[in-house]
C-alpha positions as a printed NumPy array, in Angstrom:
array([[ 21.053,  61.805, -47.837],
       [ 18.69 ,  61.172, -44.99 ],
       [ 17.252,  58.198, -46.866],
       [ 20.721,  56.747, -47.444],
       [ 21.549,  57.078, -43.728],
       [ 18.353,  55.466, -42.466],
       [ 18.297,  52.386, -44.692],
       [ 21.358,  50.737, -43.117],
       [ 19.904,  51.379, -39.628],
       [ 16.661,  49.614, -40.544],
       [ 18.547,  46.728, -42.059],
       [ 20.697,  46.339, -38.935],
       [ 17.714,  46.264, -36.602],
       [ 16.006,  43.637, -38.771],
       [ 19.136,  41.503, -38.779],
       [ 19.363,  41.682, -35.006],
       [ 15.736,  40.56 , -34.717],
       [ 16.311,  37.624, -37.055],
       [ 19.529,  36.773, -35.202],
       [ 17.81 ,  36.848, -31.809],
       [ 14.926,  34.735, -33.102],
       [ 17.349,  32.24 , -34.629],
       [ 19.318,  31.998, -31.39 ],
       [ 16.086,  31.519, -29.459],
       [ 15.084,  28.627, -31.703],
       [ 18.542,  27.087, -31.323],
       [ 18.384,  27.443, -27.526],
       [ 14.94 ,  25.857, -27.307],
       [ 15.961,  23.045, -29.666],
       [ 19.171,  22.394, -27.73 ],
       [ 17.267,  22.401, -24.431],
       [ 14.719,  19.899, -25.743],
       [ 17.446,  17.608, -27.084],
       [ 19.36 ,  17.911, -23.808],
       [ 16.259,  16.992, -21.79 ],
       [ 15.494,  14.031, -24.078],
       [ 19.072,  12.741, -23.747],
       [ 18.977,  13.154, -19.956],
       [ 15.644,  11.332, -19.814],
       [ 16.957,   8.483, -21.965],
       [ 20.112,   8.14 , -19.854],
       [ 17.998,   8.275, -16.705],
       [ 15.947,   5.337, -17.965],
       [ 19.079,   3.341, -18.774],
       [ 21.008,   4.048, -15.576],
       [ 18.111,   3.899, -13.168],
       [ 17.705,   0.419, -11.698],
       [ 14.614,   1.387,  -9.715],
       [ 12.053,   1.793, -12.513],
       [  9.06 ,  -0.431, -12.043],
       [  7.118,  -1.918, -14.95 ],
       [  4.057,  -2.228, -12.735],
       [  3.919,   1.57 , -12.739],
       [  5.2  ,   2.451, -16.203],
       [  2.855,  -0.066, -17.844],
       [ -0.114,   1.314, -15.928],
       [ -0.134,   4.197, -18.406],
       [ -0.829,   1.741, -21.243],
       [ -4.178,   0.599, -19.868],
       [ -7.419,   1.872, -21.459],
       [ -8.693,   4.964, -19.675],
       [-11.442,   4.51 , -17.092],
       [-11.319,   0.728, -17.402],
       [-10.69 ,  -0.277, -13.767],
       [-13.306,  -0.676, -11.048],
       [-10.71 ,  -1.056,  -8.281],
       [ -7.247,   0.405,  -7.643],
       [ -4.983,  -0.97 ,  -4.895],
       [ -2.209,   0.877,  -3.048],
       [  0.221,  -0.356,  -0.421],
       [  3.592,  -1.976,   0.212],
       [  4.913,  -5.407,  -0.817],
       [  2.694,  -7.205,   1.706],
       [ -0.304,  -5.607,   0.   ],
       [  1.203,  -6.249,  -3.415],
       [  1.488,  -9.979,  -2.735],
       [ -1.963, -10.265,  -1.132],
       [ -4.239,  -8.941,  -3.899],
       [ -4.318, -10.634,  -7.291],
       [ -6.362,  -8.864, -10.003],
       [ -6.319, -12.114, -11.975],
       [ -8.359, -13.751,  -9.205],
       [-10.739, -10.784,  -8.994],
       [-11.315, -11.162, -12.732],
       [-11.674, -14.947, -12.655],
       [-14.086, -14.963,  -9.708],
       [-16.384, -12.017, -10.399],
       [-15.236, -10.205, -13.555],
       [-13.983,  -7.185, -11.573],
       [-11.158,  -5.24 , -13.21 ],
       [ -8.479,  -4.162, -10.746],
       [ -4.917,  -2.854, -10.892],
       [ -2.503,  -3.266,  -7.991],
       [ -0.124,  -0.292,  -7.687],
       [  1.431,  -1.483,  -4.433],
       [  5.223,  -1.844,  -4.408],
       [  8.068,  -3.063,  -2.244],
       [  8.172,  -1.138,   1.052],
       [  6.383,   1.77 ,  -0.623],
       [  5.635,   4.496,   1.949],
       [  2.299,   6.252,   2.26 ],
       [  3.52 ,   9.563,   0.801],
       [  4.696,   7.926,  -2.458],
       [  1.49 ,   5.922,  -2.738],
       [ -0.662,   8.995,  -2.056],
       [  0.896,  10.798,  -5.014],
       [  0.442,   7.716,  -7.174],
       [ -3.225,   7.72 ,  -6.216],
       [ -3.41 ,  11.319,  -7.441],
       [ -1.639,  10.324, -10.652],
       [ -3.805,   7.243, -11.219],
       [ -7.02 ,   9.238, -10.878],
       [ -5.982,  11.29 , -13.91 ],
       [ -6.431,   8.152, -16.006],
       [ -8.913,   5.963, -14.143],
       [-12.256,   6.443, -12.383],
       [-12.492,   3.514,  -9.943],
       [-15.512,   2.84 ,  -7.752],
       [-13.342,   1.458,  -4.926],
       [ -9.794,   2.089,  -3.715],
       [ -8.112,  -0.41 ,  -1.384],
       [ -5.492,   1.114,   0.937],
       [ -2.971,  -0.48 ,   3.304],
       [ -4.481,   0.112,   6.745],
       [ -1.273,  -0.162,   8.751],
       [ -0.034,   3.117,   7.228],
       [ -2.07 ,   4.631,  10.071],
       [  0.754,   3.611,  12.407],
       [  3.828,   3.908,  10.157],
       [  5.955,   7.048,  10.079],
       [  7.561,   8.164,   6.814],
       [ 11.334,   8.575,   6.769],
       [ 12.706,  10.403,   3.717],
       [ 16.397,  10.476,   4.606],
       [ 18.111,   7.089,   4.885],
       [ 19.188,   5.092,   1.82 ],
       [ 16.463,   2.493,   2.282],
       [ 13.857,   5.269,   2.391],
       [ 15.208,   6.766,  -0.836],
       [ 15.054,   3.365,  -2.533],
       [ 11.437,   2.929,  -1.444],
       [ 10.499,   6.345,  -2.752],
       [ 12.327,   5.903,  -6.045],
       [ 10.49 ,   2.675,  -6.905],
       [  7.379,   4.828,  -7.231],
       [  8.692,   8.258,  -8.193],
       [ 11.161,   7.241, -10.913],
       [  8.367,   5.467, -12.763],
       [  5.902,   8.362, -12.696],
       [  5.561,  10.485, -15.81 ],
       [  6.697,  14.073, -15.651],
       [  3.614,  15.914, -14.448],
       [  2.314,  18.354, -11.897],
       [  1.784,  15.425,  -9.522],
       [  5.414,  14.372,  -9.858],
       [  6.66 ,  17.91 ,  -9.224],
       [  4.395,  18.156,  -6.174],
       [  5.607,  14.786,  -4.868],
       [  9.284,  15.647,  -5.373],
       [  8.824,  19.023,  -3.67 ],
       [  7.147,  17.313,  -0.718],
       [  9.859,  14.64 ,  -0.404],
       [ 12.782,  17.054,  -0.709],
       [ 11.267,  19.645,   1.646],
       [ 11.046,  16.939,   4.33 ],
       [ 14.552,  15.63 ,   3.734],
       [ 17.951,  17.014,   4.528],
       [ 19.772,  14.752,   2.076],
       [ 17.738,  14.405,  -1.123],
       [ 17.691,  16.765,  -4.106],
       [ 14.964,  17.544,  -6.615],
       [ 17.267,  17.295,  -9.652],
       [ 18.048,  13.663,  -8.755],
       [ 14.346,  12.811,  -9.009],
       [ 13.753,  14.809, -12.168],
       [ 16.734,  13.19 , -13.925],
       [ 17.852,  10.086, -12.077],
       [ 21.044,   9.805, -14.16 ],
       [ 22.503,  12.425, -11.792],
       [ 21.883,   9.96 ,  -8.945],
       [ 22.922,   6.72 , -10.657],
       [ 25.585,   7.84 , -13.157],
       [ 28.261,   6.135, -11.04 ],
       [ 26.845,   2.668, -11.702],
       [ 29.783,   0.596, -12.921],
       [ 27.841,  -2.289, -14.424],
       [ 24.976,  -2.051, -16.89 ],
       [ 23.063,  -5.175, -17.894],
       [ 21.242,  -5.91 , -21.166],
       [ 17.956,  -5.393, -19.297],
       [ 18.91 ,  -1.759, -18.683],
       [ 18.664,  -1.119, -22.435],
       [ 15.277,  -2.838, -22.899],
       [ 13.007,   0.199, -22.87 ],
       [ 10.243,  -1.387, -24.95 ],
       [  8.653,  -3.03 , -21.882],
       [  7.395,   0.381, -20.781],
       [  5.081,   0.383, -23.794],
       [  3.552,  -3.017, -22.985],
       [  0.533,  -3.881, -20.839],
       [  1.198,  -5.519, -17.491],
       [  0.366,  -9.221, -17.348],
       [ -0.168,  -9.348, -13.608],
       [ -1.844,  -5.93 , -13.205],
       [  0.524,  -5.415, -10.33 ],
       [  4.201,  -5.231,  -9.464],
       [  6.08 ,  -7.602, -11.805],
       [  6.098, -11.21 , -10.64 ],
       [  9.04 , -12.183,  -8.49 ],
       [  8.986, -15.644,  -9.994],
       [  9.572, -18.669,  -7.828],
       [  9.879, -16.633,  -4.635],
       [  6.118, -16.235,  -4.993],
       [  5.608, -19.978,  -4.665],
       [  8.132, -20.741,  -1.951],
       [  6.488, -22.432,   1.   ],
       [  7.798, -21.557,   4.44 ],
       [  6.099, -23.035,   7.479],
       [  5.077, -20.613,  10.187],
       [  3.007, -20.791,  13.316],
       [  0.404, -18.06 ,  13.039],
       [  0.565, -15.964,  16.226],
       [ -2.191, -16.282,  18.808],
       [ -0.86 , -13.451,  20.979],
       [ -2.741, -10.953,  18.846],
       [ -6.01 , -11.948,  20.514],
       [ -4.506, -11.55 ,  23.992],
       [ -5.586,  -8.295,  25.681],
       [ -2.18 ,  -8.131,  27.411],
       [ -0.335,  -8.148,  24.072],
       [ -0.059,  -4.423,  23.325],
       [  3.016,  -3.32 ,  21.368],
       [  3.628,   0.41 ,  21.582],
       [  2.453,   2.411,  18.615],
       [  2.029,   5.978,  17.452],
       [ -0.427,   7.397,  14.935],
       [  1.008,   8.8  ,  11.69 ],
       [ -2.045,   9.15 ,   9.501],
       [ -1.211,  12.281,   7.462],
       [ -1.   ,  10.68 ,   4.011],
       [ -3.601,   8.017,   4.719],
       [ -5.967,  10.85 ,   5.601],
       [ -4.977,  12.715,   2.418],
       [ -5.722,   9.585,   0.371],
       [ -9.125,   9.111,   2.004],
       [ -9.962,  12.8  ,   1.491],
       [ -8.951,  12.582,  -2.181],
       [-11.147,   9.518,  -2.708],
       [-14.03 ,  11.294,  -0.997],
       [-13.624,  14.253,  -3.382],
       [-13.971,  11.845,  -6.316],
       [-16.89 ,   9.902,  -4.84 ],
       [-14.773,   6.75 ,  -4.429],
       [-15.412,   4.16 ,  -1.704],
       [-12.403,   3.224,   0.455],
       [-11.464,  -0.103,   2.02 ],
       [ -8.624,  -0.261,   4.547],
       [ -7.092,  -3.72 ,   4.808],
       [ -4.662,  -5.228,   7.301],
       [ -2.874,  -8.269,   5.795],
       [ -1.78 , -11.207,   7.971],
       [  1.748, -11.042,   9.338],
       [  3.572, -13.593,  11.476],
       [  5.505, -10.898,  13.374],
       [  3.55 , -10.481,  16.615],
       [  5.054,  -7.065,  17.312],
       [  3.285,  -5.676,  14.255],
       [ -0.29 ,  -5.969,  15.476],
       [ -2.491,  -6.115,  18.568],
       [ -6.142,  -6.06 ,  19.544],
       [ -5.614,  -2.476,  20.732],
       [ -4.264,  -1.423,  17.327],
       [ -7.246,  -3.079,  15.673],
       [ -9.683,  -1.151,  17.867],
       [ -7.862,   2.132,  17.258],
       [ -7.908,   1.642,  13.485],
       [-11.55 ,   0.554,  13.568],
       [-12.49 ,   3.76 ,  15.411],
       [-10.628,   5.769,  12.782],
       [-12.307,   3.903,   9.91 ],
       [-15.725,   4.456,  11.486],
       [-15.006,   8.171,  11.937],
       [-14.068,   8.424,   8.239],
       [-17.01 ,   6.381,   6.998],
       [-14.747,   3.802,   5.335],
       [-14.583,   0.005,   5.532],
       [-11.925,  -1.855,   7.54 ],
       [-11.149,  -5.498,   6.727],
       [ -8.679,  -6.859,   9.257],
       [ -7.292, -10.238,   8.222],
       [ -5.887, -10.789,  11.692],
       [ -9.243, -10.604,  13.37 ],
       [-12.962, -11.274,  13.061],
       [-14.96 , -12.387,  10.036],
       [-12.348, -11.762,   7.282],
       [ -9.704, -13.723,   9.227],
       [-12.09 , -16.615,   9.909],
       [-13.46 , -16.67 ,   6.356],
       [-10.07 , -16.839,   4.643],
       [ -8.494, -19.164,   7.237],
       [ -4.845, -18.685,   6.296],
       [ -2.508, -21.605,   6.859],
       [  0.913, -20.875,   8.277],
       [  2.164, -24.051,   6.609],
       [  1.108, -23.415,   3.016],
       [  0.139, -19.774,   2.448],
       [  3.33 , -17.76 ,   3.085],
       [  6.504, -17.292,   1.078],
       [  8.277, -15.764,   4.083],
       [  7.425, -14.489,   7.53 ],
       [  5.233, -11.615,   6.365],
       [  4.409, -12.121,   2.662],
       [  1.747, -14.41 ,   1.255],
       [  2.602, -16.717,  -1.609],
       [  0.228, -17.203,  -4.532],
       [ -1.764, -19.765,  -2.543],
       [ -2.456, -17.36 ,   0.305],
       [ -3.072, -14.491,  -2.137],
       [ -5.616, -16.601,  -4.01 ],
       [ -7.555, -17.274,  -0.805],
       [ -7.565, -13.592,   0.149],
       [ -8.388, -12.374,  -3.369],
       [-11.328, -14.771,  -3.718],
       [-12.758, -13.384,  -0.494],
       [-12.207,  -9.781,  -1.589],
       [-13.64 , -10.319,  -5.085],
       [-16.939, -11.564,  -3.681],
       [-16.923,  -8.913,  -0.954],
       [-16.57 ,  -6.185,  -3.584],
       [-19.29 ,  -7.691,  -5.729],
       [-21.719,  -8.167,  -2.824],
       [-21.142,  -5.002,  -0.784],
       [-20.287,  -2.493,  -3.527],
       [-22.255,  -3.915,  -6.457],
       [-19.315,  -3.882,  -8.859],
       [-20.281,  -5.234, -12.288],
       [-19.05 ,  -8.385, -14.002],
       [-17.024,  -7.024, -16.938],
       [-16.601, -10.426, -18.584],
       [-19.903,  -9.919, -20.405],
       [-18.646,  -6.741, -22.093],
       [-16.521,  -6.355, -25.228],
       [-13.8  ,  -8.973, -24.981],
       [-10.328,  -7.732, -24.047],
       [ -7.92 , -10.538, -24.967],
       [ -5.293,  -9.136, -22.609],
       [ -7.232, -10.512, -19.647],
       [ -6.904, -14.003, -21.139],
       [ -3.139, -13.506, -20.968],
       [ -3.406, -12.161, -17.41 ],
       [ -5.297, -15.263, -16.335],
       [ -2.888, -17.607, -18.139],
       [  0.122, -16.016, -16.4  ],
       [ -1.637, -16.463, -13.057],
       [ -2.588, -20.097, -13.783],
       [  0.986, -20.922, -14.792],
       [  2.291, -19.482, -11.537],
       [ -0.378, -21.265,  -9.517],
       [  0.628, -24.554, -11.148],
       [  4.179, -23.965,  -9.914],
       [  2.761, -23.453,  -6.44 ],
       [  0.797, -26.714,  -6.568],
       [  3.849, -28.555,  -7.878],
       [  5.911, -27.157,  -4.993],
       [  3.243, -28.269,  -2.516],
       [  3.173, -31.763,  -3.984],
       [  6.96 , -32.   ,  -3.982],
       [  7.062, -30.894,  -0.339],
       [  4.38 , -33.414,   0.586],
       [  6.192, -36.196,  -1.246],
       [  9.479, -35.321,   0.464],
       [  7.776, -35.391,   3.878],
       [  6.249, -38.78 ,   3.135],
       [  9.652, -40.116,   2.101],
       [ 11.2  , -38.788,   5.315],
       [  8.401, -40.343,   7.355],
       [  8.799, -43.728,   5.661],
       [ 12.556, -43.558,   6.193],
       [ 12.118, -42.853,   9.89 ],
       [  9.684, -45.758,  10.199],
       [ 12.133, -48.148,   8.56 ],
       [ 14.881, -47.025,  10.941]])
């Protein structure tokens, strides 16, 4: 009788265990499917994903000698295709439109999981630029970088940092951007092209902006910068620049701070140059200021042919700057010429894409010159 009473109890307990295990498997499976669906929808609805970042993950590990971080001015200044063509240096430009120093610092952390560069080039003016995490423009700038980063400890750390310093942004919106962009009324065919994330990047940088890269706007390069009396007010906001330098130091990586040319005179002064130079010296890093001194004189930017707008270089100006930097890196840091190694056909494609764009630039220059000649001849006849 005792045996008869105990057998059903044992059977019931076993059934409960199987039931609980089965439910656990169902819950885990449902959660995984739910996360996959959310991730897929986030990719479709998010208009801020950046192929320059997502395609970075497709590059061979530890294949780059140089990594570059900054905003769009930095993005448009440094062309890895020119580095490669001039000296065989492999570089990847992770700069992006208006990208703030906090987003770029976390991308530096992420990039160092996959690459072991000898040199990192950082945007020097971050030393004076304060991060703002709250307005819509700030969110857009952050999302260009964060929405393209793989789910990782670095991404969680970056999101936590951003949200903790913001009164308006939420972590869930960064983890699954569909919660932020689900109200988009119009989706384009490009939103459904997810295969590009699995490709390698032809420009080794932010995707080409096409003909805006070759537009030629005439500017008078400012001379006020060299005037001691020209001293725009500035404050020092070097938290993330310092973090980036410290991280590079931990990995034994050399750092170059660069200051690109800019036609807006309120953005630079001789006093700002001296302040940044003192900081660079105190950190044991290199400063190349393309407003001032040897780098500026060596490149000799033209306000008439080298800019696509008031503060961005076109491909002509970028080629001048990148030629200078390629030889500087080779001479001062001894970076090797990788062209003699096992051939990577992708770099042939990188160089072809650059040459095609440069041809557009030359054609635009010739067309502008021809139009000016026609105007001149017309004025003479009148």
